[in-house]
PDBQT receptor file of N, H, CA, C and O in Angstrom, charges set to zero:
ATOM      1  N   MET A   1     -25.267  18.932   6.356  1.00  0.00    +0.000 N 
ATOM      2  CA  MET A   1     -24.309  18.706   5.303  1.00  0.00    +0.000 C 
ATOM      3  C   MET A   1     -25.026  18.022   4.140  1.00  0.00    +0.000 C 
ATOM      4  O   MET A   1     -25.699  17.008   4.325  1.00  0.00    +0.000 OA
ATOM      5  N   ASN A   2     -24.880  18.574   2.965  1.00  0.00    +0.000 N 
ATOM      6  H   ASN A   2     -24.334  19.398   2.814  1.00  0.00    +0.000 HD
ATOM      7  CA  ASN A   2     -25.554  17.963   1.820  1.00  0.00    +0.000 C 
ATOM      8  C   ASN A   2     -24.574  17.118   1.003  1.00  0.00    +0.000 C 
ATOM      9  O   ASN A   2     -23.374  17.097   1.275  1.00  0.00    +0.000 OA
ATOM     10  N   HIS A   3     -25.105  16.431   0.009  1.00  0.00    +0.000 N 
ATOM     11  H   HIS A   3     -26.080  16.447  -0.212  1.00  0.00    +0.000 HD
ATOM     12  CA  HIS A   3     -24.276  15.511  -0.785  1.00  0.00    +0.000 C 
ATOM     13  C   HIS A   3     -23.230  16.248  -1.607  1.00  0.00    +0.000 C 
ATOM     14  O   HIS A   3     -22.137  15.723  -1.819  1.00  0.00    +0.000 OA
ATOM     15  N   MET A   4     -23.534  17.433  -2.067  1.00  0.00    +0.000 N 
ATOM     16  H   MET A   4     -24.422  17.860  -1.895  1.00  0.00    +0.000 HD
ATOM     17  CA  MET A   4     -22.577  18.167  -2.888  1.00  0.00    +0.000 C 
ATOM     18  C   MET A   4     -21.351  18.565  -2.076  1.00  0.00    +0.000 C 
ATOM     19  O   MET A   4     -20.231  18.518  -2.587  1.00  0.00    +0.000 OA
ATOM     20  N   LEU A   5     -21.546  18.954  -0.827  1.00  0.00    +0.000 N 
ATOM     21  H   LEU A   5     -22.455  18.992  -0.412  1.00  0.00    +0.000 HD
ATOM     22  CA  LEU A   5     -20.426  19.313   0.030  1.00  0.00    +0.000 C 
ATOM     23  C   LEU A   5     -19.539  18.104   0.304  1.00  0.00    +0.000 C 
ATOM     24  O   LEU A   5     -18.314  18.220   0.307  1.00  0.00    +0.000 OA
ATOM     25  N   VAL A   6     -20.148  16.954   0.532  1.00  0.00    +0.000 N 
ATOM     26  H   VAL A   6     -21.144  16.859   0.529  1.00  0.00    +0.000 HD
ATOM     27  CA  VAL A   6     -19.387  15.734   0.785  1.00  0.00    +0.000 C 
ATOM     28  C   VAL A   6     -18.584  15.347  -0.457  1.00  0.00    +0.000 C 
ATOM     29  O   VAL A   6     -17.428  14.941  -0.345  1.00  0.00    +0.000 OA
ATOM     30  N   ASP A   7     -19.193  15.471  -1.644  1.00  0.00    +0.000 N 
ATOM     31  H   ASP A   7     -20.132  15.800  -1.736  1.00  0.00    +0.000 HD
ATOM     32  CA  ASP A   7     -18.484  15.158  -2.881  1.00  0.00    +0.000 C 
ATOM     33  C   ASP A   7     -17.288  16.078  -3.091  1.00  0.00    +0.000 C 
ATOM     34  O   ASP A   7     -16.225  15.627  -3.516  1.00  0.00    +0.000 OA
ATOM     35  N   VAL A   8     -17.454  17.355  -2.797  1.00  0.00    +0.000 N 
ATOM     36  H   VAL A   8     -18.318  17.721  -2.451  1.00  0.00    +0.000 HD
ATOM     37  CA  VAL A   8     -16.352  18.305  -2.950  1.00  0.00    +0.000 C 
ATOM     38  C   VAL A   8     -15.225  17.971  -1.985  1.00  0.00    +0.000 C 
ATOM     39  O   VAL A   8     -14.051  18.055  -2.348  1.00  0.00    +0.000 OA
ATOM     40  N   GLU A   9     -15.566  17.596  -0.772  1.00  0.00    +0.000 N 
ATOM     41  H   GLU A   9     -16.519  17.528  -0.477  1.00  0.00    +0.000 HD
ATOM     42  CA  GLU A   9     -14.535  17.215   0.198  1.00  0.00    +0.000 C 
ATOM     43  C   GLU A   9     -13.789  15.964  -0.250  1.00  0.00    +0.000 C 
ATOM     44  O   GLU A   9     -12.570  15.885  -0.096  1.00  0.00    +0.000 OA
ATOM     45  N   ASN A  10     -14.503  14.988  -0.802  1.00  0.00    +0.000 N 
ATOM     46  H   ASN A  10     -15.493  15.053  -0.928  1.00  0.00    +0.000 HD
ATOM     47  CA  ASN A  10     -13.850  13.767  -1.283  1.00  0.00    +0.000 C 
ATOM     48  C   ASN A  10     -12.940  14.055  -2.463  1.00  0.00    +0.000 C 
ATOM     49  O   ASN A  10     -11.858  13.476  -2.555  1.00  0.00    +0.000 OA
ATOM     50  N   MET A  11     -13.347  14.929  -3.365  1.00  0.00    +0.000 N 
ATOM     51  H   MET A  11     -14.226  15.400  -3.291  1.00  0.00    +0.000 HD
ATOM     52  CA  MET A  11     -12.487  15.302  -4.497  1.00  0.00    +0.000 C 
ATOM     53  C   MET A  11     -11.243  16.029  -4.006  1.00  0.00    +0.000 C 
ATOM     54  O   MET A  11     -10.154  15.818  -4.540  1.00  0.00    +0.000 OA
ATOM     55  N   ALA A  12     -11.388  16.878  -3.001  1.00  0.00    +0.000 N 
ATOM     56  H   ALA A  12     -12.273  17.050  -2.568  1.00  0.00    +0.000 HD
ATOM     57  CA  ALA A  12     -10.228  17.584  -2.452  1.00  0.00    +0.000 C 
ATOM     58  C   ALA A  12      -9.248  16.593  -1.828  1.00  0.00    +0.000 C 
ATOM     59  O   ALA A  12      -8.035  16.760  -1.953  1.00  0.00    +0.000 OA
ATOM     60  N   LYS A  13      -9.762  15.574  -1.166  1.00  0.00    +0.000 N 
ATOM     61  H   LYS A  13     -10.747  15.438  -1.065  1.00  0.00    +0.000 HD
ATOM     62  CA  LYS A  13      -8.883  14.555  -0.586  1.00  0.00    +0.000 C 
ATOM     63  C   LYS A  13      -8.126  13.797  -1.669  1.00  0.00    +0.000 C 
ATOM     64  O   LYS A  13      -6.946  13.485  -1.505  1.00  0.00    +0.000 OA
ATOM     65  N   ILE A  14      -8.800  13.502  -2.767  1.00  0.00    +0.000 N 
ATOM     66  H   ILE A  14      -9.759  13.754  -2.900  1.00  0.00    +0.000 HD
ATOM     67  CA  ILE A  14      -8.147  12.786  -3.868  1.00  0.00    +0.000 C 
ATOM     68  C   ILE A  14      -7.010  13.612  -4.448  1.00  0.00    +0.000 C 
ATOM     69  O   ILE A  14      -5.916  13.094  -4.673  1.00  0.00    +0.000 OA
ATOM     70  N   TYR A  15      -7.262  14.892  -4.690  1.00  0.00    +0.000 N 
ATOM     71  H   TYR A  15      -8.151  15.312  -4.508  1.00  0.00    +0.000 HD
ATOM     72  CA  TYR A  15      -6.225  15.741  -5.263  1.00  0.00    +0.000 C 
ATOM     73  C   TYR A  15      -5.085  15.977  -4.296  1.00  0.00    +0.000 C 
ATOM     74  O   TYR A  15      -3.957  16.226  -4.721  1.00  0.00    +0.000 OA
ATOM     75  N   PHE A  16      -5.358  15.904  -2.996  1.00  0.00    +0.000 N 
ATOM     76  H   PHE A  16      -6.275  15.701  -2.651  1.00  0.00    +0.000 HD
ATOM     77  CA  PHE A  16      -4.303  16.069  -2.004  1.00  0.00    +0.000 C 
ATOM     78  C   PHE A  16      -3.375  14.859  -1.994  1.00  0.00    +0.000 C 
ATOM     79  O   PHE A  16      -2.164  15.013  -1.839  1.00  0.00    +0.000 OA
ATOM     80  N   HIS A  17      -3.930  13.652  -2.156  1.00  0.00    +0.000 N 
ATOM     81  H   HIS A  17      -4.914  13.527  -2.282  1.00  0.00    +0.000 HD
ATOM     82  CA  HIS A  17      -3.139  12.425  -2.069  1.00  0.00    +0.000 C 
ATOM     83  C   HIS A  17      -2.668  11.900  -3.426  1.00  0.00    +0.000 C 
ATOM     84  O   HIS A  17      -1.933  10.914  -3.462  1.00  0.00    +0.000 OA
ATOM     85  N   LEU A  18      -3.053  12.503  -4.513  1.00  0.00    +0.000 N 
ATOM     86  H   LEU A  18      -3.650  13.305  -4.484  1.00  0.00    +0.000 HD
ATOM     87  CA  LEU A  18      -2.697  12.011  -5.840  1.00  0.00    +0.000 C 
ATOM     88  C   LEU A  18      -1.188  11.961  -6.088  1.00  0.00    +0.000 C 
ATOM     89  O   LEU A  18      -0.712  10.959  -6.624  1.00  0.00    +0.000 OA
ATOM     90  N   PRO A  19      -0.407  12.990  -5.726  1.00  0.00    +0.000 N 
ATOM     91  CA  PRO A  19       1.047  12.879  -5.947  1.00  0.00    +0.000 C 
ATOM     92  C   PRO A  19       1.670  11.711  -5.191  1.00  0.00    +0.000 C 
ATOM     93  O   PRO A  19       2.558  11.039  -5.716  1.00  0.00    +0.000 OA
ATOM     94  N   GLN A  20       1.216  11.463  -3.968  1.00  0.00    +0.000 N 
ATOM     95  H   GLN A  20       0.494  12.009  -3.542  1.00  0.00    +0.000 HD
ATOM     96  CA  GLN A  20       1.752  10.338  -3.205  1.00  0.00    +0.000 C 
ATOM     97  C   GLN A  20       1.383   9.015  -3.858  1.00  0.00    +0.000 C 
ATOM     98  O   GLN A  20       2.186   8.083  -3.880  1.00  0.00    +0.000 OA
ATOM     99  N   LEU A  21       0.171   8.933  -4.386  1.00  0.00    +0.000 N 
ATOM    100  H   LEU A  21      -0.482   9.691  -4.368  1.00  0.00    +0.000 HD
ATOM    101  CA  LEU A  21      -0.280   7.717  -5.050  1.00  0.00    +0.000 C 
ATOM    102  C   LEU A  21       0.535   7.436  -6.301  1.00  0.00    +0.000 C 
ATOM    103  O   LEU A  21       0.803   6.278  -6.622  1.00  0.00    +0.000 OA
ATOM    104  N   MET A  22       0.930   8.481  -7.006  1.00  0.00    +0.000 N 
ATOM    105  H   MET A  22       0.713   9.422  -6.746  1.00  0.00    +0.000 HD
ATOM    106  CA  MET A  22       1.716   8.299  -8.220  1.00  0.00    +0.000 C 
ATOM    107  C   MET A  22       3.181   7.982  -7.903  1.00  0.00    +0.000 C 
ATOM    108  O   MET A  22       3.852   7.326  -8.700  1.00  0.00    +0.000 OA
ATOM    109  N   GLN A  23       3.682   8.437  -6.754  1.00  0.00    +0.000 N 
ATOM    110  H   GLN A  23       3.136   8.969  -6.106  1.00  0.00    +0.000 HD
ATOM    111  CA  GLN A  23       5.068   8.174  -6.379  1.00  0.00    +0.000 C 
ATOM    112  C   GLN A  23       5.258   6.789  -5.768  1.00  0.00    +0.000 C 
ATOM    113  O   GLN A  23       6.375   6.271  -5.755  1.00  0.00    +0.000 OA
ATOM    114  N   PHE A  24       4.200   6.189  -5.268  1.00  0.00    +0.000 N 
ATOM    115  H   PHE A  24       3.293   6.610  -5.278  1.00  0.00    +0.000 HD
ATOM    116  CA  PHE A  24       4.297   4.926  -4.543  1.00  0.00    +0.000 C 
ATOM    117  C   PHE A  24       4.984   3.810  -5.330  1.00  0.00    +0.000 C 
ATOM    118  O   PHE A  24       5.887   3.172  -4.788  1.00  0.00    +0.000 OA
ATOM    119  N   PRO A  25       4.597   3.539  -6.598  1.00  0.00    +0.000 N 
ATOM    120  CA  PRO A  25       5.280   2.442  -7.312  1.00  0.00    +0.000 C 
ATOM    121  C   PRO A  25       6.769   2.703  -7.513  1.00  0.00    +0.000 C 
ATOM    122  O   PRO A  25       7.573   1.775  -7.428  1.00  0.00    +0.000 OA
ATOM    123  N   VAL A  26       7.144   3.937  -7.776  1.00  0.00    +0.000 N 
ATOM    124  H   VAL A  26       6.491   4.691  -7.846  1.00  0.00    +0.000 HD
ATOM    125  CA  VAL A  26       8.558   4.262  -7.982  1.00  0.00    +0.000 C 
ATOM    126  C   VAL A  26       9.335   4.057  -6.687  1.00  0.00    +0.000 C 
ATOM    127  O   VAL A  26      10.434   3.502  -6.704  1.00  0.00    +0.000 OA
ATOM    128  N   ILE A  27       8.781   4.495  -5.582  1.00  0.00    +0.000 N 
ATOM    129  H   ILE A  27       7.888   4.946  -5.568  1.00  0.00    +0.000 HD
ATOM    130  CA  ILE A  27       9.451   4.337  -4.288  1.00  0.00    +0.000 C 
ATOM    131  C   ILE A  27       9.583   2.858  -3.929  1.00  0.00    +0.000 C 
ATOM    132  O   ILE A  27      10.624   2.429  -3.431  1.00  0.00    +0.000 OA
ATOM    133  N   MET A  28       8.522   2.071  -4.183  1.00  0.00    +0.000 N 
ATOM    134  H   MET A  28       7.676   2.418  -4.588  1.00  0.00    +0.000 HD
ATOM    135  CA  MET A  28       8.585   0.643  -3.890  1.00  0.00    +0.000 C 
ATOM    136  C   MET A  28       9.652  -0.051  -4.736  1.00  0.00    +0.000 C 
ATOM    137  O   MET A  28      10.427  -0.853  -4.215  1.00  0.00    +0.000 OA
ATOM    138  N   LEU A  29       9.698   0.247  -6.020  1.00  0.00    +0.000 N 
ATOM    139  H   LEU A  29       9.069   0.899  -6.443  1.00  0.00    +0.000 HD
ATOM    140  CA  LEU A  29      10.703  -0.374  -6.883  1.00  0.00    +0.000 C 
ATOM    141  C   LEU A  29      12.113   0.033  -6.475  1.00  0.00    +0.000 C 
ATOM    142  O   LEU A  29      13.019  -0.800  -6.488  1.00  0.00    +0.000 OA
ATOM    143  N   ALA A  30      12.314   1.289  -6.114  1.00  0.00    +0.000 N 
ATOM    144  H   ALA A  30      11.577   1.965  -6.102  1.00  0.00    +0.000 HD
ATOM    145  CA  ALA A  30      13.632   1.735  -5.666  1.00  0.00    +0.000 C 
ATOM    146  C   ALA A  30      14.035   1.032  -4.378  1.00  0.00    +0.000 C 
ATOM    147  O   ALA A  30      15.190   0.637  -4.218  1.00  0.00    +0.000 OA
ATOM    148  N   GLY A  31      13.084   0.874  -3.455  1.00  0.00    +0.000 N 
ATOM    149  H   GLY A  31      12.146   1.194  -3.584  1.00  0.00    +0.000 HD
ATOM    150  CA  GLY A  31      13.385   0.176  -2.209  1.00  0.00    +0.000 C 
ATOM    151  C   GLY A  31      13.723  -1.283  -2.433  1.00  0.00    +0.000 C 
ATOM    152  O   GLY A  31      14.663  -1.809  -1.837  1.00  0.00    +0.000 OA
ATOM    153  N   ILE A  32      12.952  -1.940  -3.296  1.00  0.00    +0.000 N 
ATOM    154  H   ILE A  32      12.188  -1.513  -3.779  1.00  0.00    +0.000 HD
ATOM    155  CA  ILE A  32      13.223  -3.342  -3.606  1.00  0.00    +0.000 C 
ATOM    156  C   ILE A  32      14.595  -3.494  -4.257  1.00  0.00    +0.000 C 
ATOM    157  O   ILE A  32      15.326  -4.434  -3.948  1.00  0.00    +0.000 OA
ATOM    158  N   TYR A  33      14.945  -2.583  -5.149  1.00  0.00    +0.000 N 
ATOM    159  H   TYR A  33      14.351  -1.819  -5.401  1.00  0.00    +0.000 HD
ATOM    160  CA  TYR A  33      16.257  -2.646  -5.801  1.00  0.00    +0.000 C 
ATOM    161  C   TYR A  33      17.382  -2.445  -4.789  1.00  0.00    +0.000 C 
ATOM    162  O   TYR A  33      18.392  -3.146  -4.843  1.00  0.00    +0.000 OA
ATOM    163  N   MET A  34      17.218  -1.498  -3.870  1.00  0.00    +0.000 N 
ATOM    164  H   MET A  34      16.397  -0.929  -3.826  1.00  0.00    +0.000 HD
ATOM    165  CA  MET A  34      18.268  -1.259  -2.874  1.00  0.00    +0.000 C 
ATOM    166  C   MET A  34      18.430  -2.448  -1.939  1.00  0.00    +0.000 C 
ATOM    167  O   MET A  34      19.551  -2.797  -1.570  1.00  0.00    +0.000 OA
ATOM    168  N   ILE A  35      17.316  -3.079  -1.550  1.00  0.00    +0.000 N 
ATOM    169  H   ILE A  35      16.405  -2.795  -1.850  1.00  0.00    +0.000 HD
ATOM    170  CA  ILE A  35      17.420  -4.271  -0.713  1.00  0.00    +0.000 C 
ATOM    171  C   ILE A  35      18.098  -5.395  -1.485  1.00  0.00    +0.000 C 
ATOM    172  O   ILE A  35      18.915  -6.126  -0.924  1.00  0.00    +0.000 OA
ATOM    173  N   TYR A  36      17.768  -5.542  -2.772  1.00  0.00    +0.000 N 
ATOM    174  H   TYR A  36      17.105  -4.949  -3.228  1.00  0.00    +0.000 HD
ATOM    175  CA  TYR A  36      18.391  -6.593  -3.588  1.00  0.00    +0.000 C 
ATOM    176  C   TYR A  36      19.896  -6.378  -3.713  1.00  0.00    +0.000 C 
ATOM    177  O   TYR A  36      20.667  -7.336  -3.651  1.00  0.00    +0.000 OA
ATOM    178  N   THR A  37      20.316  -5.126  -3.888  1.00  0.00    +0.000 N 
ATOM    179  H   THR A  37      19.690  -4.348  -3.938  1.00  0.00    +0.000 HD
ATOM    180  CA  THR A  37      21.756  -4.881  -4.041  1.00  0.00    +0.000 C 
ATOM    181  C   THR A  37      22.512  -5.111  -2.737  1.00  0.00    +0.000 C 
ATOM    182  O   THR A  37      23.690  -5.468  -2.765  1.00  0.00    +0.000 OA
ATOM    183  N   SER A  38      21.855  -4.912  -1.593  1.00  0.00    +0.000 N 
ATOM    184  H   SER A  38      20.898  -4.622  -1.570  1.00  0.00    +0.000 HD
ATOM    185  CA  SER A  38      22.575  -5.096  -0.336  1.00  0.00    +0.000 C 
ATOM    186  C   SER A  38      22.497  -6.535   0.184  1.00  0.00    +0.000 C 
ATOM    187  O   SER A  38      23.456  -7.021   0.785  1.00  0.00    +0.000 OA
ATOM    188  N   VAL A  39      21.369  -7.226  -0.037  1.00  0.00    +0.000 N 
ATOM    189  H   VAL A  39      20.590  -6.831  -0.524  1.00  0.00    +0.000 HD
ATOM    190  CA  VAL A  39      21.204  -8.566   0.516  1.00  0.00    +0.000 C 
ATOM    191  C   VAL A  39      21.375  -9.646  -0.543  1.00  0.00    +0.000 C 
ATOM    192  O   VAL A  39      21.839 -10.746  -0.244  1.00  0.00    +0.000 OA
ATOM    193  N   GLY A  40      21.010  -9.340  -1.754  1.00  0.00    +0.000 N 
ATOM    194  H   GLY A  40      20.633  -8.446  -1.997  1.00  0.00    +0.000 HD
ATOM    195  CA  GLY A  40      21.066 -10.328  -2.812  1.00  0.00    +0.000 C 
ATOM    196  C   GLY A  40      19.723 -11.027  -2.974  1.00  0.00    +0.000 C 
ATOM    197  O   GLY A  40      18.678 -10.470  -2.639  1.00  0.00    +0.000 OA
ATOM    198  N   ILE A  41      19.761 -12.222  -3.479  1.00  0.00    +0.000 N 
ATOM    199  H   ILE A  41      20.610 -12.674  -3.751  1.00  0.00    +0.000 HD
ATOM    200  CA  ILE A  41      18.547 -12.956  -3.792  1.00  0.00    +0.000 C 
ATOM    201  C   ILE A  41      17.783 -13.372  -2.527  1.00  0.00    +0.000 C 
ATOM    202  O   ILE A  41      16.635 -13.806  -2.622  1.00  0.00    +0.000 OA
ATOM    203  N   ALA A  42      18.391 -13.249  -1.363  1.00  0.00    +0.000 N 
ATOM    204  H   ALA A  42      19.324 -12.896  -1.286  1.00  0.00    +0.000 HD
ATOM    205  CA  ALA A  42      17.744 -13.648  -0.112  1.00  0.00    +0.000 C 
ATOM    206  C   ALA A  42      16.549 -12.764   0.242  1.00  0.00    +0.000 C 
ATOM    207  O   ALA A  42      15.750 -13.129   1.105  1.00  0.00    +0.000 OA
ATOM    208  N   PHE A  43      16.414 -11.609  -0.408  1.00  0.00    +0.000 N 
ATOM    209  H   PHE A  43      17.063 -11.312  -1.109  1.00  0.00    +0.000 HD
ATOM    210  CA  PHE A  43      15.303 -10.720  -0.103  1.00  0.00    +0.000 C 
ATOM    211  C   PHE A  43      13.969 -11.315  -0.539  1.00  0.00    +0.000 C 
ATOM    212  O   PHE A  43      12.919 -10.872  -0.073  1.00  0.00    +0.000 OA
ATOM    213  N   ILE A  44      13.989 -12.306  -1.419  1.00  0.00    +0.000 N 
ATOM    214  H   ILE A  44      14.842 -12.666  -1.797  1.00  0.00    +0.000 HD
ATOM    215  CA  ILE A  44      12.743 -12.917  -1.899  1.00  0.00    +0.000 C 
ATOM    216  C   ILE A  44      12.001 -13.595  -0.746  1.00  0.00    +0.000 C 
ATOM    217  O   ILE A  44      10.770 -13.574  -0.714  1.00  0.00    +0.000 OA
ATOM    218  N   GLY A  45      12.724 -14.192   0.193  1.00  0.00    +0.000 N 
ATOM    219  H   GLY A  45      13.723 -14.210   0.166  1.00  0.00    +0.000 HD
ATOM    220  CA  GLY A  45      12.085 -14.791   1.362  1.00  0.00    +0.000 C 
ATOM    221  C   GLY A  45      11.333 -13.754   2.183  1.00  0.00    +0.000 C 
ATOM    222  O   GLY A  45      10.226 -14.015   2.653  1.00  0.00    +0.000 OA
ATOM    223  N   GLY A  46      11.922 -12.593   2.355  1.00  0.00    +0.000 N 
ATOM    224  H   GLY A  46      12.822 -12.381   1.973  1.00  0.00    +0.000 HD
ATOM    225  CA  GLY A  46      11.254 -11.520   3.085  1.00  0.00    +0.000 C 
ATOM    226  C   GLY A  46      10.025 -11.016   2.362  1.00  0.00    +0.000 C 
ATOM    227  O   GLY A  46       9.001 -10.744   2.989  1.00  0.00    +0.000 OA
ATOM    228  N   VAL A  47      10.116 -10.890   1.045  1.00  0.00    +0.000 N 
ATOM    229  H   VAL A  47      10.948 -11.111   0.536  1.00  0.00    +0.000 HD
ATOM    230  CA  VAL A  47       8.969 -10.424   0.258  1.00  0.00    +0.000 C 
ATOM    231  C   VAL A  47       7.828 -11.428   0.355  1.00  0.00    +0.000 C 
ATOM    232  O   VAL A  47       6.677 -11.032   0.538  1.00  0.00    +0.000 OA
ATOM    233  N   PHE A  48       8.123 -12.713   0.235  1.00  0.00    +0.000 N 
ATOM    234  H   PHE A  48       9.058 -13.035   0.087  1.00  0.00    +0.000 HD
ATOM    235  CA  PHE A  48       7.081 -13.733   0.339  1.00  0.00    +0.000 C 
ATOM    236  C   PHE A  48       6.457 -13.760   1.730  1.00  0.00    +0.000 C 
ATOM    237  O   PHE A  48       5.245 -13.931   1.863  1.00  0.00    +0.000 OA
ATOM    238  N   SER A  49       7.275 -13.593   2.763  1.00  0.00    +0.000 N 
ATOM    239  H   SER A  49       8.259 -13.454   2.655  1.00  0.00    +0.000 HD
ATOM    240  CA  SER A  49       6.712 -13.601   4.113  1.00  0.00    +0.000 C 
ATOM    241  C   SER A  49       5.815 -12.393   4.346  1.00  0.00    +0.000 C 
ATOM    242  O   SER A  49       4.798 -12.514   5.029  1.00  0.00    +0.000 OA
ATOM    243  N   VAL A  50       6.161 -11.239   3.802  1.00  0.00    +0.000 N 
ATOM    244  H   VAL A  50       6.988 -11.141   3.247  1.00  0.00    +0.000 HD
ATOM    245  CA  VAL A  50       5.308 -10.057   3.936  1.00  0.00    +0.000 C 
ATOM    246  C   VAL A  50       3.988 -10.279   3.203  1.00  0.00    +0.000 C 
ATOM    247  O   VAL A  50       2.928  -9.918   3.716  1.00  0.00    +0.000 OA
ATOM    248  N   ILE A  51       4.040 -10.864   2.021  1.00  0.00    +0.000 N 
ATOM    249  H   ILE A  51       4.901 -11.157   1.604  1.00  0.00    +0.000 HD
ATOM    250  CA  ILE A  51       2.817 -11.126   1.252  1.00  0.00    +0.000 C 
ATOM    251  C   ILE A  51       1.921 -12.113   1.985  1.00  0.00    +0.000 C 
ATOM    252  O   ILE A  51       0.711 -11.907   2.068  1.00  0.00    +0.000 OA
ATOM    253  N   ILE A  52       2.504 -13.184   2.517  1.00  0.00    +0.000 N 
ATOM    254  H   ILE A  52       3.488 -13.351   2.449  1.00  0.00    +0.000 HD
ATOM    255  CA  ILE A  52       1.716 -14.196   3.224  1.00  0.00    +0.000 C 
ATOM    256  C   ILE A  52       1.098 -13.617   4.491  1.00  0.00    +0.000 C 
ATOM    257  O   ILE A  52      -0.071 -13.875   4.778  1.00  0.00    +0.000 OA
ATOM    258  N   ILE A  53       1.860 -12.842   5.248  1.00  0.00    +0.000 N 
ATOM    259  H   ILE A  53       2.809 -12.633   5.015  1.00  0.00    +0.000 HD
ATOM    260  CA  ILE A  53       1.325 -12.248   6.478  1.00  0.00    +0.000 C 
ATOM    261  C   ILE A  53       0.228 -11.245   6.161  1.00  0.00    +0.000 C 
ATOM    262  O   ILE A  53      -0.763 -11.172   6.888  1.00  0.00    +0.000 OA
ATOM    263  N   THR A  54       0.383 -10.468   5.088  1.00  0.00    +0.000 N 
ATOM    264  H   THR A  54       1.188 -10.527   4.498  1.00  0.00    +0.000 HD
ATOM    265  CA  THR A  54      -0.650  -9.512   4.692  1.00  0.00    +0.000 C 
ATOM    266  C   THR A  54      -1.939 -10.229   4.321  1.00  0.00    +0.000 C 
ATOM    267  O   THR A  54      -3.022  -9.793   4.711  1.00  0.00    +0.000 OA
ATOM    268  N   MET A  55      -1.838 -11.313   3.579  1.00  0.00    +0.000 N 
ATOM    269  H   MET A  55      -0.958 -11.667   3.262  1.00  0.00    +0.000 HD
ATOM    270  CA  MET A  55      -3.029 -12.076   3.219  1.00  0.00    +0.000 C 
ATOM    271  C   MET A  55      -3.670 -12.692   4.460  1.00  0.00    +0.000 C 
ATOM    272  O   MET A  55      -4.896 -12.713   4.571  1.00  0.00    +0.000 OA
ATOM    273  N   LEU A  56      -2.868 -13.190   5.387  1.00  0.00    +0.000 N 
ATOM    274  H   LEU A  56      -1.872 -13.173   5.297  1.00  0.00    +0.000 HD
ATOM    275  CA  LEU A  56      -3.383 -13.786   6.617  1.00  0.00    +0.000 C 
ATOM    276  C   LEU A  56      -4.109 -12.753   7.471  1.00  0.00    +0.000 C 
ATOM    277  O   LEU A  56      -5.187 -13.032   7.997  1.00  0.00    +0.000 OA
ATOM    278  N   VAL A  57      -3.540 -11.584   7.612  1.00  0.00    +0.000 N 
ATOM    279  H   VAL A  57      -2.664 -11.357   7.184  1.00  0.00    +0.000 HD
ATOM    280  CA  VAL A  57      -4.183 -10.520   8.384  1.00  0.00    +0.000 C 
ATOM    281  C   VAL A  57      -5.490 -10.094   7.721  1.00  0.00    +0.000 C 
ATOM    282  O   VAL A  57      -6.472  -9.812   8.407  1.00  0.00    +0.000 OA
ATOM    283  N   SER A  58      -5.504 -10.047   6.399  1.00  0.00    +0.000 N 
ATOM    284  H   SER A  58      -4.706 -10.276   5.842  1.00  0.00    +0.000 HD
ATOM    285  CA  SER A  58      -6.736  -9.695   5.680  1.00  0.00    +0.000 C 
ATOM    286  C   SER A  58      -7.846 -10.698   5.940  1.00  0.00    +0.000 C 
ATOM    287  O   SER A  58      -8.988 -10.306   6.181  1.00  0.00    +0.000 OA
ATOM    288  N   VAL A  59      -7.533 -11.976   5.895  1.00  0.00    +0.000 N 
ATOM    289  H   VAL A  59      -6.606 -12.294   5.699  1.00  0.00    +0.000 HD
ATOM    290  CA  VAL A  59      -8.526 -13.022   6.149  1.00  0.00    +0.000 C 
ATOM    291  C   VAL A  59      -9.025 -12.950   7.590  1.00  0.00    +0.000 C 
ATOM    292  O   VAL A  59     -10.227 -13.037   7.837  1.00  0.00    +0.000 OA
ATOM    293  N   ILE A  60      -8.114 -12.793   8.531  1.00  0.00    +0.000 N 
ATOM    294  H   ILE A  60      -7.137 -12.722   8.330  1.00  0.00    +0.000 HD
ATOM    295  CA  ILE A  60      -8.510 -12.723   9.940  1.00  0.00    +0.000 C 
ATOM    296  C   ILE A  60      -9.390 -11.494  10.186  1.00  0.00    +0.000 C 
ATOM    297  O   ILE A  60     -10.361 -11.573  10.938  1.00  0.00    +0.000 OA
ATOM    298  N   THR A  61      -9.064 -10.376   9.567  1.00  0.00    +0.000 N 
ATOM    299  H   THR A  61      -8.276 -10.312   8.956  1.00  0.00    +0.000 HD
ATOM    300  CA  THR A  61      -9.870  -9.163   9.734  1.00  0.00    +0.000 C 
ATOM    301  C   THR A  61     -11.269  -9.347   9.175  1.00  0.00    +0.000 C 
ATOM    302  O   THR A  61     -12.243  -8.911   9.788  1.00  0.00    +0.000 OA
ATOM    303  N   LYS A  62     -11.378  -9.989   8.017  1.00  0.00    +0.000 N 
ATOM    304  H   LYS A  62     -10.586 -10.343   7.520  1.00  0.00    +0.000 HD
ATOM    305  CA  LYS A  62     -12.705 -10.246   7.436  1.00  0.00    +0.000 C 
ATOM    306  C   LYS A  62     -13.536 -11.152   8.341  1.00  0.00    +0.000 C 
ATOM    307  O   LYS A  62     -14.739 -10.940   8.496  1.00  0.00    +0.000 OA
ATOM    308  N   VAL A  63     -12.903 -12.155   8.935  1.00  0.00    +0.000 N 
ATOM    309  H   VAL A  63     -11.926 -12.327   8.809  1.00  0.00    +0.000 HD
ATOM    310  CA  VAL A  63     -13.632 -13.063   9.816  1.00  0.00    +0.000 C 
ATOM    311  C   VAL A  63     -14.075 -12.326  11.085  1.00  0.00    +0.000 C 
ATOM    312  O   VAL A  63     -15.194 -12.531  11.553  1.00  0.00    +0.000 OA
ATOM    313  N   LEU A  64     -13.222 -11.483  11.639  1.00  0.00    +0.000 N 
ATOM    314  H   LEU A  64     -12.313 -11.317  11.258  1.00  0.00    +0.000 HD
ATOM    315  CA  LEU A  64     -13.573 -10.786  12.870  1.00  0.00    +0.000 C 
ATOM    316  C   LEU A  64     -14.671  -9.756  12.697  1.00  0.00    +0.000 C 
ATOM    317  O   LEU A  64     -15.440  -9.517  13.629  1.00  0.00    +0.000 OA
ATOM    318  N   PHE A  65     -14.764  -9.139  11.525  1.00  0.00    +0.000 N 
ATOM    319  H   PHE A  65     -14.140  -9.333  10.768  1.00  0.00    +0.000 HD
ATOM    320  CA  PHE A  65     -15.737  -8.063  11.330  1.00  0.00    +0.000 C 
ATOM    321  C   PHE A  65     -17.007  -8.524  10.622  1.00  0.00    +0.000 C 
ATOM    322  O   PHE A  65     -17.733  -7.695  10.075  1.00  0.00    +0.000 OA
ATOM    323  N   ARG A  66     -17.287  -9.804  10.618  1.00  0.00    +0.000 N 
ATOM    324  H   ARG A  66     -16.697 -10.478  11.062  1.00  0.00    +0.000 HD
ATOM    325  CA  ARG A  66     -18.561 -10.289  10.053  1.00  0.00    +0.000 C 
ATOM    326  C   ARG A  66     -19.690 -10.052  10.992  1.00  0.00    +0.000 C 
ATOM    327  O   ARG A  66     -20.832 -10.394  10.684  1.00  0.00    +0.000 OA
TER     328      ARG A  66
């Protein structure tokens, strides 16, 4: 396998996932809005806990794979 073939495969992967990448922010905002309308301001606690847990998992993963 040469470098040109690998580059072509990587470009094909990008073009395959590009629509999903562009839809992601819209889907996230719609989901956040729907949770806000059903739960109210209490959803902020859930958002903060998800952010904190994501950061914690990232740090633990970096430490484990050193």
